KEDRENLO-984423 format. One record per residue (C-alpha): residue number from 0; x, y, z. Coordinates in steps of 0.25 Angstrom, whole numbers, plus 5000, padded with zeros to 4 digits. Each point is the difference from the previous one (the first is absolute). Layout:
BEGIN
<NUM <X Y Z>>
...
//
This chain:
BEGIN
<0 <4958 5056 5077>>
<1 <5009 5012 5002>>
<2 <5012 4992 5001>>
<3 <5000 4994 4986>>
<4 <5010 5004 4989>>
<5 <4996 5012 4991>>
<6 <4999 4990 4989>>
<7 <4987 4994 5006>>
<8 <4986 5005 4996>>
<9 <4990 4996 5010>>
<10 <4986 4998 4993>>
<11 <4987 4995 5005>>
<12 <4989 4992 4994>>
<13 <4988 4997 5009>>
<14 <5006 4995 5013>>
<15 <5013 4995 4993>>
<16 <5013 5008 5000>>
<17 <5010 4998 4988>>
<18 <5014 5004 5002>>
<19 <5005 5004 4986>>
<20 <5015 4999 5000>>
<21 <5006 5008 4988>>
<22 <5014 4994 4996>>
<23 <5011 5002 4991>>
<24 <5003 4987 4993>>
<25 <5015 5000 5002>>
<26 <5001 5006 5014>>
<27 <5006 4995 5013>>
<28 <4992 5011 5007>>
<29 <4987 4994 4994>>
<30 <5004 4986 5005>>
<31 <5002 5005 5014>>
<32 <4987 5007 5000>>
<33 <4992 4989 4995>>
<34 <5005 4991 5011>>
<35 <4998 5010 5010>>
<36 <4986 5003 4996>>
<37 <4996 4985 5000>>
<38 <5006 4998 5014>>
<39 <4993 5013 5005>>
<40 <4986 4998 4994>>
<41 <4999 4985 5002>>
<42 <4990 4999 4988>>
<43 <4990 4990 4996>>
<44 <5005 5000 4986>>
<45 <5012 5005 4992>>
<46 <4998 5004 4986>>
<47 <5011 5001 4990>>
<48 <5001 5007 4986>>
<49 <5002 4986 4993>>
<50 <4992 4991 4992>>
<51 <5002 4985 5002>>
<52 <5009 4999 4988>>
<53 <5009 5011 5006>>
<54 <4999 4995 5014>>
<55 <5006 4987 4996>>
<56 <5011 5007 4992>>
<57 <5004 5009 5011>>
<58 <4999 4990 5011>>
<59 <5010 4991 4992>>
<60 <5009 5012 4997>>
<61 <5008 4993 4989>>
<62 <5002 5005 4985>>
<63 <4991 4994 4989>>
<64 <5006 4988 4994>>
<65 <4999 4996 4986>>
<66 <4990 4990 5003>>
<67 <4992 5010 5008>>
<68 <5000 5010 4988>>
<69 <4995 4989 4991>>
<70 <4989 4996 5009>>
<71 <4995 5015 5001>>
<72 <5001 5000 4984>>
<73 <4992 4987 4999>>
<74 <4989 5006 5010>>
<75 <4999 5013 4991>>
<76 <5007 5009 5010>>
<77 <5009 5006 4990>>
<78 <4998 5014 5006>>
<79 <5002 4996 5014>>
<80 <5013 4993 4996>>
<81 <5005 5013 4993>>
<82 <4996 5009 5012>>
<83 <5006 4990 5010>>
<84 <5014 4999 4993>>
<85 <5000 5016 4998>>
<86 <4996 5003 5014>>
<87 <5008 4990 5006>>
<88 <5013 5005 4993>>
<89 <4997 5014 5004>>
<90 <4996 4997 5015>>
<91 <5012 4991 5001>>
<92 <5009 5011 4996>>
<93 <4994 5009 5010>>
<94 <5000 4990 5011>>
<95 <5014 4996 4998>>
<96 <5004 5015 5002>>
<97 <4992 5002 5012>>
<98 <5002 4986 5006>>
<99 <4985 4997 5000>>
<100 <4993 4988 4993>>
<101 <4989 5005 4991>>
<102 <4986 4998 5006>>
<103 <5007 4998 5014>>
<104 <4988 5007 5007>>
<105 <4990 4990 4994>>
<106 <5009 4989 5005>>
<107 <5000 5006 5013>>
<108 <4985 5001 5001>>
<109 <4999 4985 4995>>
<110 <5010 4995 5011>>
<111 <4994 5009 5011>>
<112 <4986 4995 4997>>
<113 <5004 4985 4999>>
<114 <5008 5001 5013>>
<115 <4989 5006 5008>>
<116 <4989 4991 4993>>
<117 <4993 5012 4994>>
<118 <4991 4998 4988>>
<119 <5008 5004 4987>>
<120 <4992 5005 4988>>
<121 <5005 5004 4986>>
<122 <4992 5012 4997>>
<123 <5006 5004 4986>>
<124 <4994 4997 4986>>
<125 <5006 4989 4992>>
<126 <5013 5006 4994>>
<127 <4996 4994 4986>>
<128 <4987 5006 5000>>
<129 <5006 5014 5004>>
<130 <5011 4999 4989>>
<131 <4990 4995 4989>>
<132 <4990 5012 5004>>
<133 <5012 5010 5000>>
<134 <5005 4995 4986>>
<135 <4987 4999 4993>>
<136 <4997 5015 5005>>
<137 <5012 5005 4992>>
<138 <5001 5005 4986>>
<139 <5011 4994 4991>>
<140 <5008 5013 5001>>
<141 <4999 5000 5016>>
<142 <5004 4985 5000>>
<143 <5013 5004 4992>>
<144 <5002 5012 5009>>
<145 <4999 4992 5013>>
<146 <5009 4989 4995>>
<147 <5010 5010 4996>>
<148 <5000 5006 5014>>
<149 <5002 4987 5007>>
<150 <5012 4996 4991>>
<151 <5006 5014 5002>>
<152 <4997 5000 5015>>
<153 <5007 4986 5002>>
<154 <5012 5004 4991>>
<155 <5002 5014 5007>>
<156 <4996 4998 5014>>
<157 <4999 5013 5009>>
<158 <5008 5000 5013>>
<159 <4990 4996 5011>>
<160 <5003 5002 5015>>
<161 <4992 4995 5012>>
<162 <4996 5015 5002>>
<163 <4994 5000 4986>>
<164 <4992 4987 5003>>
<165 <4995 5005 5013>>
<166 <4996 5013 4993>>
<167 <4990 4993 4992>>
<168 <4991 4997 5012>>
<169 <4998 5015 5002>>
<170 <4986 5004 4996>>
<171 <5004 5012 4992>>
<172 <5011 4992 4993>>
<173 <4989 4989 4997>>
<174 <4990 5010 4995>>
<175 <5010 5006 4990>>
<176 <5005 4986 4995>>
<177 <4985 4996 4998>>
<178 <4997 5013 4993>>
<179 <5012 4998 4991>>
<180 <4996 4986 4996>>
<181 <4985 5004 4998>>
<182 <5005 5011 4990>>
<183 <5010 4991 4993>>
<184 <4992 4986 5000>>
<185 <4986 5002 5006>>
<186 <4997 4986 4995>>
<187 <5011 4994 5008>>
<188 <4996 5007 5012>>
<189 <4986 4996 4999>>
<190 <5003 4985 4999>>
<191 <5012 4999 5009>>
<192 <4997 5010 5011>>
<193 <4985 5004 5000>>
<194 <4994 4987 4997>>
<195 <5009 4993 5009>>
<196 <4996 5010 5011>>
<197 <4985 4996 4998>>
<198 <5003 4985 5000>>
<199 <5008 5000 5012>>
<200 <4990 5008 5008>>
<201 <4989 4990 4995>>
<202 <5009 4989 5006>>
<203 <5001 5008 5013>>
<204 <4984 5001 5000>>
<205 <5000 4984 4999>>
<206 <5009 4999 5012>>
<207 <4991 5009 5008>>
<208 <4988 4993 4996>>
<209 <5006 4987 5004>>
<210 <5001 5006 5014>>
<211 <5015 5005 5001>>
<212 <5000 5012 5008>>
<213 <5014 5004 5001>>
<214 <5007 4999 4986>>
<215 <5014 5004 4996>>
<216 <5002 5003 4985>>
<217 <5014 5001 4995>>
<218 <5000 5007 4986>>
<219 <5009 5009 4992>>
<220 <4999 5015 5004>>
<221 <4994 5004 4987>>
<222 <4988 4992 5003>>
<223 <4996 5007 5013>>
<224 <4993 5012 4995>>
<225 <4991 4992 4990>>
<226 <4997 4989 5010>>
<227 <4996 5011 5011>>
<228 <4991 5007 4990>>
<229 <4993 4987 4995>>
<230 <4998 4994 5014>>
<231 <4985 5001 5000>>
<232 <4998 5000 4985>>
<233 <4992 4989 4994>>
<234 <5009 4992 4991>>
<235 <4997 4991 4988>>
<236 <5010 4989 5001>>
<237 <4995 4992 4988>>
<238 <5004 5012 4991>>
<239 <5014 5001 5007>>
<240 <5003 4985 4998>>
<241 <4996 5000 4985>>
<242 <5012 4998 4991>>
<243 <5001 5003 4985>>
<244 <5004 4988 4991>>
<245 <5015 4998 4999>>
<246 <5007 5006 4988>>
<247 <5002 4992 4987>>
<248 <5015 5001 5003>>
<249 <4999 4994 5014>>
<250 <4991 4988 4994>>
<251 <5010 4997 4989>>
<252 <5012 5000 5010>>
<253 <4992 4991 5009>>
<254 <5000 4989 4989>>
<255 <5015 5000 4998>>
<256 <5005 4999 5015>>
//
């Protein structure tokens, strides 16, 4: 469809068409584009870059309470809790500056699908599995480096504008960002980007196999190149869903909360 936004990549698998919408996660433009694409395409299904856990969190849209945190610790989701608190603090800071709720484009997709009675599918891998695989892949020095980088980033945030956020949807900017991540922390890129690209493509395969012929998939712009490249690949979901055992520290913390 020639009248769709530039953020949309149109893919074909058999007689099915997948409209891959690459978004920035704190962007009013992405919110508007998601709504416009769903209204224009009128898909059989809308897929969102969320797992069921994150779908619940983003739909509720409220900060984690102390009881929520204790529940996650008891479930052994220590890494998820840490990542959620860190990312939430960073995104709230950007969202407050730009006037956009973090994850608003995913909320827009959810609301648009439900309003039009369109099937809604969570296509992302469970966040706890992703974090555990990423953490287990790192050496002790790299874990320390990553932790220090997060602390410094939160303590000394760089100025962010709407133009800066939108620039991350540019293919060249994405390519440079992914290349830098691959150089600095290739293990993180593999678990957080590459494996999830494959996982989300496999979920789209399922939707096509179930008879969905027009699918809108809303994902972060960083996932668009990898998902496009993997569209016709054979993907081993069992390998991607396997999670390493929880650390001794995580298990010890679970016993005291």
